[in-house]
N, C-alpha and C positions, 0 to 999 in steps of 0.2 A: 472647594471641595467638602462636603459632608463627610469628614474622616469617620464622624460617629457611627454612620452607618454601616462602615466597615468592621466596625467590632460590636456593634449589637448582635443578639442571636438570631437565627434564620429559624422562624418555626416550621418545625417539623424535619430540620435540617440533620441533628442528631441521630433522631429514630431512622430514618433514610437511609443512613452511612451504616447503623449498626446491623440493620437488614443485610446490607451488602457485606459486610465483614463478615457476619454469620455465615452466608452463604460461601463465601470465599473460603472461610476454614473448611467447608465441607468438601470443596474440592482438592485439599490437601490431602485427605485420607482415601480420596476416589469415592466413586459412586456404585461400585461392583458390589460391596456389601457393607453397605451403610451401618452406621454404629449408632447407639441410642443419642450421642451429642450430634451427630449429623443430622437425624430427623429433626432435632429442634433448630437446627440452622435453616433446614428446607421448609420447615413451619413457618418459621419467621419471616421468610422471603414470600410466601404465600400471604402471610397476613399483611404485609406491606402492600400491597397489590389487591387487596380485597374489593375496594371500592374503584377498580378500575376495570376495563373492558376485558383485561386478562384475567380477572379473577378466576372463572371457572375451570379454565384451563392449566393455570398455575399451580392452582388448589389439587387437580388430577395429577398434574406431573409430578409436586410434591409428593404425592400420597404413594404414588408409582415406585418414584426413585427410592423413598424409604423403605418401600417393600423388597427392594432390589429387583423390579421389574419394569423398569423404564426402556424405552425404546428412543429413537431418535427425536421425534417429535416432542417427546417430555424434555428431553435435554436442551432443544430449541426453546420450548416455553421458559425453561427456567432461564437460559440466556436472555430471552427477551424480556423479562421481568426485572433480573440485574440492570440491564440496559435502559429500561425505562425509569428504574429507581434513580441513577445516576444522571440519565436525562433531566429528570426534575430538580435534581440537585443543582445542575449547570443553569436551568432556566431559573431559579430562585435567587441562585449568584449573581449571575448576570442582570437580572431586575434590579437588586440589591445595589450593583456597582452605577449602572446608568442613573438610578436616583442619587447615588453619592455625587457623581459627576455632572448630573443636569443634562446629560446628554441625550438628544432623542434617539427613537430606537426605531426600527425598520418593521412594518406591519406585515404579519403573517410568516409562514415557513416558506424557504426557499422553494422556487418553481424547479420542478424534476424535468428535465429533457426526456425525448423518447429516446431509448436505448436499446440497441440490438439484442437478441436472445442470446443468453449464454449455453455453453455446451452444457446440459443436464449431467452428463457423466462425471465430469470433472468435478461440479459443485457436489454431486452426491459423494463421491470418492474423499472429497475434503472433508465433507461433514462426516463420513465413517471415520476418518482418522482422528478428528476431533472427539467425536464420541468416544474411541478407543483410550484416547487419552485422559478424558475425563472419567473413566471407569477404573482407570489405573490410579489417577490421581497423582499430585507433584511428586509423592513418597514413593510411589511406584514406575517412575519414569527409569527408563532404561534405553541404551542405544540401540535396541531392535526395533524398541517402538517407536524412538523418536526418529529412525532411520525411514519410516513407513510414509513421512511426510515428502522424501527426496522426489521420487517419481511422480507423485502429483504436482509438484511445484516444477518440474521439468515438463509437463505436459501443459501446464497452466501458461506458462510463460511465453509462448510465440502467440497467445491469443492477447490481442490489446486490452478486451473489455476485462479480462480477468488477471492484469499483471497488479492492481492493487492488493487483490487478494492473494496474488503469487508471492508478492514480497512481503507481506506481512506473515505468511505462513514459513516464507524461507528464514525471516528473521526470527520468530517466535521457536521455528525447531534449531535453529544454530544456537540459540541463547540456552533451551534446555538440555541440548547436546554438551553443551560445556559444563553443565550441571549434574551429570550423570555419574553414577546412580542417584538417583533421589533418595533412597534410603539412610543415605550417608550425610545428607545436608543437616547443618547444625541450624543454618537460616536461609530462609529464600524471601524472593519478592512476591507475597501471597497476592496482595491488590494487583501488583502490573501482572501477573501470569494470567490473573483471573479476566483484568480487562483483555488481553490479547486473545483470550479463548473465545470470551462472549462476542466480542466484536467479529472474530473470524467466523463463528458459528452465524451470526446475523449477514454475514457478507454472503453465505452460501444460498441463502433467499434469492430468486429470481425476482429482480427489479430492486434488491436492496441497494446494491451498488452502482445504481443507477447516478450519471453524473447530473448537475443543476444545469439548468438551462444557460447557454451562453449569448450574450449581447455582445455589444460593441459600443466601445467607449471613446468618446471624442472630446477634448477638452485639456486641461492642464493639470498636471501629476504633480503633488509639491511632497518629496520625501520628509519623513518624520525621523526615521533611522533604521538601523538594521540590526536583527536578530539573527546571530550566526549559531547553526547547530552542526557540531562536529561530532563524527563516528569514526571509528577505527578506519573503515573503508570507504567513507563518504562523508561529503561537507554538503551544506545547504545554507544559503543567506537568503532572508526573507526581509524584503523592505516593506516597511509601514508607511503609507502615505495616504495624503487627503487628495481626492479626485473632483473639481471643478469641471463640470460639464460646460461645454462652448454654448450650450443653448441657452445658460443661465439655470439651469435647475438645481436642485438640493446637491450640496457639496457630500460626498459619501467617502469614509473610509475602506481603503483598497488595502491590499497586500501583492506583491510580486515577489515570487520566488526563481530562484535558480538553484541546480543541484548537479554535482560532478562525483563521479570516482575517484578515490585518491588511494596513494601508499601510505601506509601508517608511519614513515619517516619524515612525511610532511605535515608540519604542524606551523602553529601560529600565524604571521604575516603570511608564509609561502601558501596558505589556504586562497587567498585573493589569486594567486597566479592561476590556479584550477578555475576560477569561476569568472574572471573578467572577461574572457574571449566569449562567453555565452548571453552576457547582458550589460550593455550599454548605459543601464541606469545606474549600475555601482558607480561609475564614474562621476555620474551627475550629483550621487550621497557625498562623495568625497570633496566634488568643487563647490558644493553648496547652491545648485542650479535643478531649476523645475525642469520637467519635460513635457514637449505637447505631443499629444496623442491622437493619432489619426485612425479611429477604426479598431482601436485595440479589441483584441476578444477577452471578456470580462465574465464570470462567473456569476449567478445569481447570490451566491457567499461573499463575493467581493473579490476575487482572487483573478487577477490578471493574467491571461496566458500570452508571457511576454513574447514580443517578436519587434526584434531592432529595426525591421524596415519599416514599423508604423510609428517610431518615435523619434522625435528629433530633440536636440538639447534646446532648452530654453532660458529665461532670465534667471539672475540670481535670486534665488529662494531661502532663506534663513530659516532653520528647522524651529526654531524657538519662537521666530516671529509667527511661522505659519502655524505653530500649537494656539500661542494666543489669539490669535485672529481668525483662523479658519477652522481650527480642531472643534472649537465648541459648539458650532451648528452642523459637523459633518455626521450624516447618521450611520449607525453602523450595520451591517448588512447581517439577514436573517443566517440560520444555521439549520442544515437538513437535520431530520430526526435523527438519522446514524450516526452523525459527527456530534451530538450533545453529550459533552462530558466534561467535568470539571478541570482536567489537566487540558483543555483547549483554551479555557479563557485565557486571553493576552488584550487587554483593552488599553490602547493608548492613552495616558493622561499626563498631564504636566501640574508639577508641585510647586509653588513658591510660599516664601514665608516660614518655613519650618525650621527646626531647630533640630540639630544633628546628636544623636545619642549614641556612644562606643560603649557597648557592654561585651560582657564575657561571652553573650550569645550570639554576638554579631552587631552589625551596623543598624541602625534605626534613625527613621525621621519622627519628629512630635510635630504632628500637624492637628490643627483647633484642640490640642490637648490630649489627642489620642496618638499612641505608640503606631507606627506602620513600618513593619519591618523589612529591611533592602537586603533583595538577594543577590550579593555581589559575585557569587558564585557562577551566576549566568553570564558574567560578563566576559566576551572572549580576550584570550592572549593576544590577538590579532588587531589589536587596534591600541591606542594610547590611554584610553577610559582605564581609571584604576581604582581602589577602592579609597585610596587617600584622597583622589580627586572627588571622589563623592562624598567625603568626610569633610572637604573643606568649602561646599558647592554652596550656592545659595537660592539655586533654582535646578529641576530635574525633569527631565523629559523620559517617561519610561513606560513598561507595561505593565498596567495592573494583573498579575497571578493569584491562583488560589492553590495553596499547596497545604497538607498536613494540618488541617480546618483551621486555616486564617489567610489572608490575603497578603499578597508579598509584593514587592515593587522591583521590579527587573531595570534597572537605568541603562536607557540606551544613549544619553547624553546629559552633561551638567553644564551649569554656567557657574563659573568662579570669579573672583576678583584678585587679577596679579596686576600691581602697581598701581593701584585705583582705576582699572580698568576691568569692564568684563569680558572674559575669555571663555568661548564653548570649546568642550571637551567631548569630541564624538565617540563611540564605541566602532562605528564605521567609517570612521576618518582615513584609514589606510585601504579601502574597498577599491579604490579606482587608481591607487599610484600614492605616494607620499613622497614630500622631501624633509619630512621630519627624520632627524638624526637616528633615532632608535628604530623606526620604521624602515630607514633603508638599510640599515646594519642587519636588520630580521630577515627583509628581502633578499638581502643578497645570502644570506647563509641557506635559505630556501632555495635560492637559483641554484646553489651548488649542489644542493641534495638532489634537485630534480635532475640537473644536466647528469649525474653520476647514474642515476636510475635510468637515463635515457640512454647512455651509452652503454650500461648493462644488458638492457633490454635489446639494444641493435648489435650487442655481439650475439646473444641467443637465437636472434633471429637469423644472423647470417649463417650460423652453426647449421 
């Protein structure tokens, strides 16, 4: 890896992010009666896209908004400009990563599938609520305003094509409701709330939420590792893997994900009990095996739409061997325009021959003379991989991410030497079950918690 490319400045990056930050501050105070400082932020956003096809519409939107005379179309233009800037940041960073790791990239954007028409009235109602939210600003939110999202979400959920937007809106509203009233907030996640607002605005456009085209994948799937996402009421496991087509085509980097609702008392290794019944791939990850796929649906963005009936267990496949042999030639999938955002970057990489540095600000690897921060906070408690294991490692398989202005490495697995023998430790080692003593204890504790919850639920149902 050319680690120097990950630390060298990217031309135009700081200016694009400064324009985004300036607009995000505008949303803090709201767009109903913009102050002079907010007008500066609006003008900065318009200037940042002056050389793009959006220039005219965004310039008009910035002028009208600064004068307090903007309508929904003007707010949509501002959201589009902000998303375009972050999309350009995403593209520049991905290009830098691919150059650093020397991996080929897919040509062209992800193809879109033909989608059904969405109910225009529901999209309009969503857009109206989001515009009211922007007028009030984060400092002006209250429970009455946030409560206006509930009937819209309820109406959208029965529509399969609107569930993505409904889920986003529901979670966004819940987060805002927990922070009401906005006038009393000392700190707020300005970038995050602006991300959610602008994304929701774009998804109200007809065709913006159209899924990418779905094809079929037949061949061998070689797992690399599992990225576990945990929320108070839900959990998701995303398996990163290399897919080798049966027809001898170019290997591809793909993902397979499974989600499940969860009670907030189920944590740690107990999370796997909620996920295992829905995806046999988790067992293959634990056992270090490949999977043979037969016409498995896969999107143009490289996401497998998992179906256990289309997958069978294959031969042993050690992830580090896969990373050393197959991953270097695997092509990454393109990204649809609406999904281009720096937070989405998660590129599988293999690092070897680094020095470990433990400092006050955290763990880091010294790679070819450059310092690469290690994000141990993303490693799940539902596995044997720990910060100590990472600190004593000689090889690391992980996801390269970008956050807070720098690249970070999220470990998925490491190789360390134990009694003169290389031993691999995987974050997802307990995904399909384990004989590890710590894992067994954690599983038992989680099983007891689940049984208690089931018993209480049964009593309520019997009443």
